[in-house]
N, C-alpha and C positions, 0 to 999 in steps of 0.2 A: 874814653871807653878803656876797659881792662885788656881786652883782646885786641890790641892795635894791630898786631901782625896780621890776624885774619882779616881784619877791616882792610887793611891796605892791599892785601892779596885779593879779595873779592871785588874791591873798587877797581884795580888793575884788570881782572879778569872780565869784568862785567861786560864790555862792549862785545867781546867774543862769545861770551856765554848767551847773551841777549839775542845774537845774531843765529846762534844755533838751537836755542831752546825750544822752539816749535818741534824740532826734529828729535831733541833729546827726551820730550815728553813721551815718545814711542817707547822708551825703556822706563824711566821713572814714574810716569803716570799711572801704570798699572799697579805698581806698589802703593802709591798714594791712594788710589781709589780703594784698595782693600782696606787701608787703615780708615778711611772716612766711612766705608761700610760698617767698619767694628764699632766705631763711635756712636752710629745712630743718632746723629744730631737731631733735635726736634725743634719745632717752631718756637721762637721766644729765648733761645739759649744764646748766650755769649761766649764766643769762640776766639781763642788766640791761636794764630799760625806762627811757628817759630821758624826763622829761616826761610821766610816766604818767596824769596826771589823776587820775580816780577808779578806775583799775586794770583796765578792760576787756581791754586788750591785754596787761597783765601775766599776767592769768589766763589767757588764750588761750596765751602762752608758757609759762606753767607746766604747762598741760596737755600741751603739746608734749613738754616736758621730762621729762614723768612723775614718779612718786613717787620716782625715784632722782636727779632733777635738782631745779632750783628756779629761781625768777624773783624778782628784787627790783625793785620799782618805785620810781623816785626822781623828786621833783618839787620844785619850789622853794617851792610853796604849801603851807602848813600845813594850810589848809581843804580843799585837794584830798586830801591824804594822809589826813587823819581820815576824810573820806567814803569813800575807798578802803578804809581798815581796816574801817569799819562794814559796807561791802557784803560784804566777803569773810570776816568773822568767823565765819561758819558753815560755811565750806568745809572739808571734811575731806580730799578726794581730791587736793588740789594742794598743793605746797610753795611758798607764795607769802608775801611780806612787803614792807613799805613803809617808806621812809625820806624824811624832809625833807632834801634836798640840793641844793647848788649845784655843777654840774659845773665851773664856773669856780674854785671853791674849792680842790678836791682830787679825785683819782680817787674814783668813787663805789663801786668794788669792787677786788678784787684777783684777778687769775687767772681772770676770767670767760671764758667761752667765747664769748659772744655779747653784743654791745651793739646794741640796737634803739631806734629813735624813730619816732614817727608824729607829725609836726607838732610836735616839742618843741624841735629844735636851731635854730630860726629866731630864738629869743629870747635868744640869748648876747649879752651886752654886749661880751665879748672872746672871739669865736670861735676864734682861734688858741690861746689858753690852754685853752679848754673842750675843744676837739677834742684837744689834747694830753692832757688828763686821761682823755678817753674811750679813747685808745689805751692809756694806762697801766693802765687799768682790765681790760685783756684779757690773756690769756696769749698766748704766742707762737703765731702760727697762728689766734688768734681773730678772729671775724668781726664785721662792722658792717654794719647796713642802716638807713637813715633816709630817711623820705619828707619833702619840703618842698614848699611851693606854688610854682608857676611864677606868672609875672607875672599882674596883675589881669586884664588884658584877655584872658588865656586862661581866666578863671575868671569866667563870667558869672554864676554863683550868688552871687558877691561884688560883682561890678560893678553888677549892676542896683540893689541897695539903696545904693550909692554915688551912682549917678546919680540916684536918686530923692532921695536926701539934698540933692544939689546943686540940683536943681530946686525942691524945696521950701523950701530955707533960702537959696539963693543963694551957697552956700559949700560947698567939698569937705569932707568929714569929715577931721579931723586924721589926718595920716599921718606915720610915722616917716620921718626922712631917710635918704638913701642910706647903707647900711652899718649903721643903727641897728637895734637889737632889733625885730621884727616880723614879720608873716606873709609878707612879701615879701623879706626881708633875704637869702635865699639864692636867689632866683628866677633869678639868673644862674648857669647850670650850670657855665660855666668857673671862676667865683669858688668855687663849691662845691667843685669838683674840686680846685682849687689849695689851698684849706684842708685838705682832707684829705691831699693830697700833702705839704704843709708840716708837717702833724703827724706824718708818719712812716709813714702807711699805704702799703700796696702794693695792686696790682691794683686801682685806684680805677676804678669805672665809674658814670657817671650817665646813667640812661636815662629818657625821657619816659613817663609815664603818663597816658591819656586817659579820662575818664569822663563821664557824663551825668547830671545832676539833672533827673528829670522832674516837672514841676508840673502837676497835673491841675487843670481849671477848679474842681472841688468842693473843691480843697484850697488854692486861692489864699490865702484868709484865714490858713490853717495857715502857710504859707510865709512870709507877711508877719510873723506873730507871732514866728516863730523868727528872722527877719531882724532883727527889732527888739530881739532879747535880746543879740546879739553882733555883733561886726563893725562895718562901715562906718556902718550906721544907729545903731546903739548909740553910737559915737563921736561921731556928729552931735547926738545928743541930750544926750550929756554935755557937749559944747562949748557947749550953749546952756544949760547950768545945770539939766539935767534938767527943761526947761519942758515940761509935758504938752502944750500946744498945739503944740510943735515936733515932738513925738513922733507927735501925731495927724496933722499935716500930713505928715510923711514917710511914715507907714504909708498914709495914703490915696493918695499919689503912687505909693507902689511897687504898691498893688493896681491902680491905673488902668494902670500901665505893663505889669504882667503880663497884665492881661486884654486890653490892645490887642495884645500880642505873641501871645496865644492865639488872638484873633480868633475864627473860626467853628470852630476844631479843639478837640477834647476836652483836649488838654494840650500842653505846649511843653517843650522840652528846653533846658537850661542847661548849657553847657560847665564841665567841672571838670578841671584839669590840674595835674599835680605831677611833681616829679623824685623817682625812687627812686635813691639812691646805695648802692653796696655796695663794700666794702673789706675789707683783712685786714691785722692786725698781723703783721710779718714775725718 
């Protein structure tokens, strides 16, 4: 694989991610559903799901395509694909399959009707090459829809754990540099649009999506637990050599910050924002 660093990162993170994924769906799932709605997959179509993780979106796309169609989930992580295959092994009402693949290496499919990605395309080391391969995976007239995160200050559900990490440790959690693979690599909509244009897509459109993550007082500890599993807080703990004392300090700070924000109310809302890009192969 070309993108070896990301493959190793996601294979290492996979056990934690898999354990927390059901709850993380409460954030990312809404955005993925909006992208699927936009695609309007019809019976008989062939769909490719880039960065499929453990396959939730792949199954949803396969159901939309019906038994006459199919969906292939592709992910750079072997561990994620193994889990996706395990979870879908007993499904008999959908045509779904999974492959370990790096979109930077070669087209993932040939003649597909649809390419979809929910928060998968931000991790390309060479975005021009990868988007060119996604275009090559489609038939003429084939459609693409992908969602990526907006900047961190538009995503309080990620910002708060990062700020708690800064307060608790005195240092910001490690962040990828500008243009490097990471959750905010495509947070500039103009850059995202330009990459799709340069890859040869037409009818490129990038629109904002806004959502809210509601944290109830009774579920503050749950939110803290999930925040410690992935994202900025997790990276802060990793940077400290997985020191349990650092993990405890960050978790306690995040809990205090959330309770202060909730105040006397029963809950608080945290912003979540993404870009939805749609395009077509001419």
